[in-house]
C-alpha positions as CSV (number, residue, x, y, z in Angstrom):
1,X,11.3,90.5,-21.0
2,X,11.0,86.7,-21.2
3,X,14.0,84.8,-19.8
4,X,15.5,82.1,-22.0
5,X,16.2,78.5,-21.0
6,X,18.1,78.2,-17.8
7,X,20.3,75.4,-16.3
8,X,17.8,74.1,-13.8
9,X,15.2,71.8,-15.3
10,X,12.5,72.9,-12.9
11,X,13.0,76.6,-13.3
12,X,10.5,77.0,-16.2
13,X,7.7,75.3,-14.4
14,X,8.3,77.3,-11.2
15,X,8.2,80.5,-13.1
16,X,5.0,79.5,-14.9
17,X,3.4,78.8,-11.6
18,X,4.5,82.2,-10.3
19,X,2.9,84.0,-13.3
20,X,-0.4,82.2,-12.8
21,X,-0.3,82.9,-9.1
22,X,0.4,86.6,-9.8
23,X,-2.6,86.8,-12.1
24,X,-4.8,85.1,-9.5
25,X,-3.6,87.6,-6.8
26,X,-4.2,90.5,-9.2
27,X,-7.7,89.4,-9.9
28,X,-8.4,89.1,-6.2
29,X,-6.9,92.6,-5.7
30,X,-9.3,94.0,-8.3
31,X,-12.3,92.4,-6.6
32,X,-11.3,93.7,-3.2
33,X,-10.8,97.2,-4.5
34,X,-14.1,97.1,-6.3
35,X,-15.9,95.9,-3.2
36,X,-14.3,98.8,-1.3
37,X,-15.3,101.3,-3.9
38,X,-18.8,99.8,-4.2
39,X,-18.3,99.1,-7.9
40,X,-19.1,95.9,-9.8
41,X,-17.4,94.5,-12.8
42,X,-17.5,96.9,-15.8
43,X,-18.7,99.9,-13.8
44,X,-15.7,102.0,-14.6
45,X,-13.7,102.6,-17.8
46,X,-10.0,102.4,-17.8
47,X,-8.5,105.4,-16.0
48,X,-5.0,106.5,-16.8
49,X,-2.8,106.6,-13.7
50,X,-5.7,105.6,-11.4
51,X,-3.6,102.7,-10.1
52,X,-0.9,105.0,-8.9
53,X,-2.9,106.0,-5.7
54,X,-4.1,102.5,-5.0
55,X,-1.1,100.5,-5.9
56,X,0.9,101.3,-2.8
57,X,-1.3,99.1,-0.7
58,X,-2.6,96.5,-3.3
59,X,-1.7,92.9,-3.6
60,X,-0.2,93.7,-6.9
61,X,2.4,95.9,-5.3
62,X,3.4,93.1,-2.9
63,X,3.8,90.7,-5.8
64,X,5.8,93.2,-7.8
65,X,8.1,93.7,-4.8
66,X,8.4,90.0,-4.4
67,X,9.3,89.5,-8.0
68,X,11.7,92.4,-8.0
69,X,13.4,90.8,-4.9
70,X,13.7,87.5,-6.7
71,X,15.2,89.3,-9.7
72,X,17.8,91.0,-7.5
73,X,18.7,87.7,-5.9
74,X,19.1,85.9,-9.3
75,X,22.3,84.4,-10.5
76,X,24.7,86.9,-12.4
77,X,24.2,84.9,-15.6
78,X,20.4,85.5,-15.5
79,X,20.8,89.2,-14.8
80,X,23.1,89.5,-17.8
81,X,20.5,87.8,-19.9
82,X,17.8,90.3,-18.8
83,X,20.1,93.3,-19.4
84,X,20.8,92.3,-23.0
85,X,17.0,92.4,-23.7
86,X,17.3,90.0,-26.5
87,X,14.2,89.6,-28.7
88,X,11.8,86.8,-27.6
89,X,11.8,83.8,-29.9
90,X,8.2,82.5,-30.5
91,X,8.1,79.3,-28.5
92,X,6.9,75.9,-29.6
93,X,3.6,74.6,-28.4
94,X,5.4,72.5,-25.7
95,X,7.3,75.3,-24.1
96,X,5.8,76.8,-20.9
97,X,5.1,80.6,-20.3
98,X,8.1,82.1,-18.5
99,X,7.3,85.4,-16.8
100,X,9.7,88.4,-16.7
101,X,10.2,89.5,-13.1
102,X,11.3,93.0,-13.9
103,X,13.3,94.7,-16.6
104,X,16.8,95.4,-15.5
105,X,18.2,98.8,-16.5
106,X,20.8,98.8,-19.2
107,X,24.0,100.7,-18.8
108,X,23.2,103.2,-21.6
109,X,20.1,105.3,-20.9
110,X,19.1,105.7,-24.6
111,X,16.5,108.3,-23.6
112,X,14.8,106.1,-21.0
113,X,16.8,106.7,-17.9
114,X,15.9,104.1,-15.2
115,X,13.7,102.4,-17.8
116,X,16.6,101.8,-20.3
117,X,16.2,98.0,-19.8
118,X,13.2,98.3,-22.1
119,X,15.2,99.9,-25.0
120,X,15.8,96.8,-27.1
121,X,12.1,95.7,-26.9
122,X,10.9,99.2,-27.8
123,X,13.2,99.5,-30.8
124,X,12.6,95.9,-32.0
125,X,8.8,96.6,-31.8
126,X,9.3,99.8,-33.7
127,X,11.2,98.1,-36.5
128,X,8.6,95.4,-36.7
129,X,5.5,97.7,-36.9
130,X,6.9,101.0,-38.2
131,X,5.7,102.9,-35.1
132,X,8.5,105.1,-33.8
133,X,10.1,103.8,-30.6
134,X,9.7,107.2,-28.9
135,X,5.9,107.1,-29.6
136,X,5.7,103.7,-28.0
137,X,7.7,104.8,-25.0
138,X,5.4,107.8,-24.6
139,X,2.4,105.5,-24.5
140,X,3.9,103.3,-21.9
141,X,5.0,106.3,-19.8
142,X,1.4,107.6,-19.8
143,X,-0.2,104.3,-19.1
144,X,2.0,102.4,-16.6
145,X,2.2,103.1,-12.9
146,X,5.7,104.2,-11.7
147,X,7.9,103.9,-8.7
148,X,9.2,107.0,-7.1
149,X,12.2,107.1,-9.3
150,X,10.1,106.9,-12.4
151,X,10.6,103.2,-13.1
152,X,7.7,101.6,-15.0
153,X,5.9,99.0,-12.9
154,X,5.5,95.8,-14.9
155,X,2.7,94.8,-12.6
156,X,0.6,97.9,-13.0
157,X,-3.1,97.2,-12.4
158,X,-6.2,99.4,-12.4
159,X,-8.3,98.5,-9.4
160,X,-11.5,99.8,-11.1
161,X,-11.3,97.7,-14.3
162,X,-9.5,94.8,-15.8
163,X,-6.7,97.0,-17.2
164,X,-3.2,95.6,-16.5
165,X,0.4,95.7,-17.4
166,X,2.6,98.4,-19.1
167,X,-0.1,99.0,-21.7
168,X,-3.0,98.9,-19.3
169,X,-4.9,96.6,-21.7
170,X,-8.4,95.5,-20.8
171,X,-8.9,91.8,-20.8
172,X,-11.2,92.0,-23.8
173,X,-8.8,94.2,-25.8
174,X,-5.9,91.9,-25.0
175,X,-7.8,88.9,-26.1
176,X,-8.9,90.7,-29.3
177,X,-5.3,91.5,-30.1
178,X,-4.4,87.8,-29.5
179,X,-7.0,86.8,-32.0
180,X,-6.3,89.4,-34.6
181,X,-4.3,87.9,-37.5
182,X,-0.8,89.1,-37.9
183,X,-0.1,90.5,-34.4
184,X,2.8,89.4,-32.2
185,X,0.3,88.0,-29.7
186,X,-1.6,86.1,-32.4
187,X,1.7,84.5,-33.6
188,X,2.6,83.5,-30.0
189,X,-0.9,82.0,-29.5
190,X,-0.7,80.0,-32.7
191,X,2.8,78.7,-31.8
192,X,1.6,77.6,-28.4
193,X,-1.7,76.1,-29.5
194,X,-3.8,78.6,-27.6
195,X,-6.2,79.2,-30.5
196,X,-8.7,76.9,-32.1
197,X,-9.4,76.3,-35.8
198,X,-11.6,79.5,-35.9
199,X,-8.7,81.6,-34.5
200,X,-10.3,82.0,-31.1
201,X,-8.4,81.7,-27.8
202,X,-9.3,78.4,-26.2
203,X,-10.8,78.4,-22.7
204,X,-7.9,76.6,-21.2
205,X,-5.4,79.2,-22.3
206,X,-7.2,82.3,-21.3
207,X,-5.6,82.8,-17.9
208,X,-2.1,82.2,-19.3
209,X,-2.8,84.7,-22.1
210,X,-4.1,87.4,-19.7
211,X,-1.1,86.9,-17.4
212,X,1.2,87.8,-20.3
213,X,0.1,91.4,-19.9
214,X,2.6,91.5,-17.1
215,X,5.4,90.4,-19.4
216,X,7.0,93.7,-20.7
217,X,8.0,92.2,-24.1
218,X,4.5,91.0,-24.7
219,X,2.9,94.2,-23.5
220,X,5.2,96.5,-25.5
221,X,4.7,94.4,-28.7
222,X,1.0,94.5,-28.2
223,X,1.1,98.3,-27.7
224,X,2.9,98.5,-31.0
225,X,0.5,96.3,-32.9
226,X,-2.5,98.0,-31.4
227,X,-1.1,101.4,-32.4
228,X,-0.4,100.4,-35.9
229,X,-3.9,98.8,-36.3
230,X,-5.6,102.0,-34.8
231,X,-3.6,104.4,-37.0
232,X,-4.5,102.4,-40.1
233,X,-8.2,102.5,-39.1
234,X,-8.1,106.2,-38.3
235,X,-6.7,106.9,-41.7
236,X,-9.2,104.6,-43.4
237,X,-11.9,106.5,-41.7
238,X,-10.8,109.8,-43.1
239,X,-9.1,111.1,-40.0
240,X,-5.9,113.1,-40.8
241,X,-2.9,111.8,-39.0
242,X,0.2,113.9,-39.6
243,X,3.6,112.6,-40.2
244,X,5.4,114.2,-37.3
245,X,6.4,112.2,-34.3
246,X,4.0,114.0,-32.0
247,X,1.1,113.5,-34.5
248,X,1.7,109.8,-34.7
249,X,2.2,109.3,-31.0
250,X,-0.9,111.4,-30.1
251,X,-3.2,109.7,-32.7
252,X,-2.0,106.3,-31.5
253,X,-2.8,107.2,-28.0
254,X,-6.3,108.4,-28.7
255,X,-6.9,104.9,-30.2
256,X,-5.3,103.2,-27.2
257,X,-7.1,105.3,-24.7
258,X,-10.5,105.6,-26.2
259,X,-10.8,102.5,-28.4
260,X,-11.0,103.0,-32.2
261,X,-14.7,103.7,-32.4
262,X,-14.6,106.6,-29.9
263,X,-11.3,107.7,-31.2
264,X,-12.6,108.2,-34.7
265,X,-15.5,110.2,-33.4
266,X,-13.3,112.2,-31.0
267,X,-10.9,113.2,-33.7
268,X,-13.7,114.1,-36.0
269,X,-15.3,116.1,-33.3
270,X,-18.4,113.9,-33.1
271,X,-18.6,112.3,-29.7
272,X,-22.2,112.5,-28.4
273,X,-22.8,114.5,-25.2
274,X,-23.9,111.4,-23.3
275,X,-20.9,109.4,-24.2
276,X,-18.5,112.3,-23.5
277,X,-20.1,112.7,-20.0
278,X,-19.7,108.9,-19.2
279,X,-16.0,109.0,-20.3
280,X,-15.3,112.1,-18.3
281,X,-17.0,110.8,-15.2
282,X,-15.0,107.6,-15.5
283,X,-11.7,109.4,-15.8
284,X,-11.9,112.2,-13.3
285,X,-15.0,111.4,-11.2
286,X,-18.5,112.9,-11.1
287,X,-17.7,115.9,-9.0
288,X,-14.7,117.1,-11.1
289,X,-16.7,116.3,-14.3
290,X,-19.6,118.5,-13.1
291,X,-17.2,121.4,-12.4
292,X,-15.6,121.1,-15.8
293,X,-18.9,121.0,-17.6
294,X,-20.1,124.0,-15.6
295,X,-17.0,125.9,-16.8
296,X,-17.2,124.9,-20.4
297,X,-20.9,124.8,-20.8
298,X,-21.3,121.2,-22.2
299,X,-20.0,117.7,-21.7
300,X,-18.4,117.4,-25.1
301,X,-16.2,120.5,-24.7
302,X,-15.4,119.5,-21.1
303,X,-14.2,116.0,-22.0
304,X,-12.3,117.3,-25.1
305,X,-10.5,119.9,-23.1
306,X,-9.6,117.4,-20.4
307,X,-8.3,114.7,-22.8
308,X,-6.3,117.1,-25.0
309,X,-4.8,118.5,-21.8
310,X,-3.8,115.0,-20.6
311,X,-2.3,114.0,-23.9
312,X,-0.5,117.3,-24.2
313,X,1.1,116.8,-20.8
314,X,1.8,113.1,-21.1
315,X,2.2,112.0,-24.7
316,X,5.6,113.8,-25.4
317,X,7.8,111.5,-27.4
318,X,10.5,114.1,-27.6
319,X,11.5,113.0,-24.1
320,X,12.5,109.6,-25.6
321,X,14.0,111.0,-28.9
322,X,17.3,109.2,-28.2
323,X,15.5,106.0,-29.0
324,X,14.8,107.1,-32.6
325,X,17.4,105.7,-35.1
326,X,18.9,108.0,-37.6
327,X,20.0,107.5,-41.2
328,X,18.8,104.6,-43.4
329,X,17.3,102.6,-40.5
330,X,15.1,105.3,-39.2
331,X,11.5,104.3,-38.5
332,X,8.9,106.8,-39.7
C-alpha cells in the first residue's frame, strides 16, 4: 500500500526514484527473458503463473528482495503505518508517487493468512465497487506469483509479456483503466495531472503510471474496477452471471484473463477454433496444446476444458470467505 508522508523531507523523492528504477529494471528483465526465449514483443499472451518458474532468477526477484529488506529495516512507525493498511488518499498534482515496498501481514488473518496485510485494501475495494472481497482475493491469488509460504509477490512480472503486479495487468489494459472514466486509476491520474484534455495519459506520465502496477493498493483497486466493468459488459451482452460468490468470481476472472471480447465469446460458447488454438498455445505451450487437442478432437474443446479446469482449481473465493462482511454491510 502507499505510505503516507514521513518525517524526512527527501524520503518521498527517494522512494519515487526507487519505483522508477524498479520499472526500468523490470522492463530490462522482460527483454532479457524474451531474448533468451527467442520471442519478440507481443509474441505471447499473458500466461497465469508463468512468472513463477522464471522469477527466482529474474531481476524483478532481486528488486523485490531489496525492497522487502528495506521494509524490514524501516522504522517502527512506518511498519505500523503499513500494517494499518489505511486507504490511499488521492494525492494532489504536486505530490510524488510513493511506492509500497511490501504489504506487512496484519495480526488478524481474516482469511488471507500470510497475505493478511492486504485485507483492508481488498475490503475497501469491495465496498467501493460492489465486487465481493473474497472474489477479488481469488483473482489476486490466481494471478500473482507467490513466495514459498504463499505470500503474494507485489513485484510479480511475466517474462513473456508486459503483464505485471498483483493483477498481472498488461501495459495496454492498465493504461485503458487509467483512461476509463470513474475508475480509481482514472481519479488518481486526474488528480496528478497525468491525463490531457481528451482524457488520455500524457507521454511524460506513462512510466510512472505503469510503475503503479507494483503498488498493491493501485493494483487491487484496478482489479476491482476491471471486474465490475467486465461483469457489467458480460450482462449487457446477454451472458448469464449468477448471484453466487463463485459465479461472480469466476465470471470476473474470465473477463480478467481473456479480455472482455473473448470472455463474451467464451461464455457463450463461440470462440473460433483458430483463436482458441492461439490462446491455448500461449497458455500451455504448443506441445501440450497438441496433446490436448488430440485428446478432445478440436481446439475449442481443448481450450475450454483447460481454462475451466484452471478456473475450477484456482478461482475459489470460499478460501477467503472470512473477508466477506455479514449483516447490513455485506457486499453482494
